[in-house]
N, C-alpha and C positions, 0 to 999 in steps of 0.2 A: 440398785440398778432398774432401769425402766423395762416393762414387759417386752418392748420392742426389741430393746438391746439383748435381753435375754433370749429371745427367739433368734435373733441373728448369731449370738454366740453358739447356740446349740446347732444351727444350721451349718455355721462355719467348722464346727468341731467334727461333726458327723461326715461333711465332704471331705475334710483334710485327710482324716484317719481311713475313710473308705478309699479314696484314691491313691493314698501312699500305700497301702496294702495290696490293691489291684495292681498299680505299676510295677511294685516290687514282684509280685506273682508272676506278672506277664513277662518281666525282663530277667527272670531267675528260673522258671521252670519251664520244662516241655509240658506240653498238654497232656494231661493224664498222669503226670508225676505228681508224688505226693511226699510229704514229711510227716512223721509223727510227733506231735508236739507232746501230748501226754498219754503214752500207753497207746492203746487202740480204741480209745474212745475220744480223744480229740485230735484229729488229723487235718492238715492242710492239703487239699487234693484240688489241683487245678482242673477246673472245666469251665467251658464257655458255653453259654447258651444264647439264643438269637429271639428269645421271647421273653416271658415273664418271670416274676419272682420264684425263687427255689427251683430253677430249672424248667419250668414249663414252657412250653413253646407256642408261638403263635405263627403258623407256617406261610411260606411264600415271601419273597421279597416285598410284594405290595403289602402284604400283611404286616411286615416288618415296619415300614413307613407308617401305615396306620397306627400302629401300638406306639411307635415312639412319639408320633404327634399327639396322639391321646394322652401319653404321658405329660408332654408338655403343656397341654390345654388344662388337664387335671392338676398339675402342679401349680399352674399360674391361678387357677380357681381356689386351691387350697390356702395359697399365700394370701390372696384377696380376702378369703374368709377369716383368716387369722387376724389380720389388721383390723377388719371389721370388729371381731370378737374383742381384740385388744382396746379398743375405744371404750367397750362396755364394762371394762374392768373385771374380766374373767379370771379365774384362779390360776396361779403360776403352773400348776400341775397340767392344766388343760392347754396352756401356751407351749410347755415343753413337749407335749404330746403331739399336736398339730405341727409343732416345728420339726419333729422327729419324722413325721410322715412326709412332710414336705421335702425335708433334706434327702430322704430315702429315695424319693421318687426322682430328684434331681441327680442323684448319684448314678442312678442306673441309665438315666438320659445321657449323661455324659458319655458313658461307654458306648451307648448305640449311636450316638452322633458323630462321635470323634475317633473312637479307638481305631475303625477300621482304617482311618486316613494316617494315624500316628504310627501304627505297628504293622509289621510283618505277620503272617500268620505263625501259629505255635505248633504246627504239626511236625513232630520229630526234630524240632529245633527251638531253641530260646529266640523268642521274637527280637527284632532289631527296632529300634526307635528311628522314625523317619528314613526308612530304607530307600537306597537309590532309584528302584523300580515302583516306588509307591507302595501305599499301605494295602492290606488285603481286601478291604471293601471300600465302597463310596459312602459319602456322607449319609447318615442315617441307617445305614446297613451294618453297622458294627455289631460285635457280640458282647453281651455282657459276662464279665469275668466274676466267676464264683470260685470259693476256695474253702470255705468253713464247712467241715464235715464231723458230725458228731455220731457215729454209730454206736450209743450207749448199750444197745441189746442188739447182739448179732448171734442168732440161734436157729435151730431148726424145731418146728412143731412135732411132737411126738406123732408117732405112726397110727396110733389109735384114734386121733381126733379125725372126726368126718370131715370131709371137703379140703381140709388144710393140712392133714396129716404128711409129714414128710416134707413140706415145703419150707423155704428158708424165710425167716421173719427178721426184718431189720427194722431198729428205732434208734435214730431217726435217720432215714435214708437220704432226703434231697440235700445236695450241697447248695450253700447260699452265700452271702457276703454281708458285709457291715450295712449295706444300704437296705438290704431286705430286712435285717434285723431291726433297724430303726423304724421301718414301716409297721412291723409286726409289734414292737414294743409300743409303739405310739397308739396303735389300735386297740390293743389288749388293755392299755391304762384307761383309755376312754370307755370301752365296754365295761371295765370293772368299777370304775369311780365315777364317771361323768355321764352315765345314760340319763341320770335324773335331770342334769342341767340341760341336754338336747329336749328331753320329753317337755320340760317346761318351756324352752324357745319355741318348740311347735305349738304348744298350747297358746301362747302369746301371739305367735303369727295368725293362728286360726281366729282369736278374738279380735285381732285387728282387721282381718279381711271380713267378719261378721259386721262389725261397725261400720265399714265402708259400704 
């Protein structure tokens, strides 16, 4: 399998699984509803966010458009860079890592761009697909569907601890989705295994600039 086909396969798989899970959650859960998958440490918890990964928000309608457009531009640049690197014969692991990042970015762009047009809101009811009165938001103003919740540690700090004594501590608190996971895994693999590759690329670029 060529590296380009490998990248496309990774992208398609991530997008398919990401969107299947999101659509199922959106059409089966009321906002805030949850389902315990494995005890209390793996929960499907339906939330929506208007901003970035892991529930962080970028406020305002104008900010939402800017964020979505930024994602599209960034995703386009990532894909262009991936094709450029493939021509150089980079390791397959790096191809997969960059493809994961690209797929994750596109996965959340789909929500932001189209979910507001496709679905009704999920407040106190299960969302309808293509409701008669129109969707809950205009183009580029949809919310990203999150559902993966792993509260592996849920405890309270001992009262004798300074500053945080008696306060609740939870790890991992953010709720996220498959697209977020793909971005995180892709970046993590690059940081662990391919920092040297990019350092060498930067060195070559500096040498070429010096020669010119």
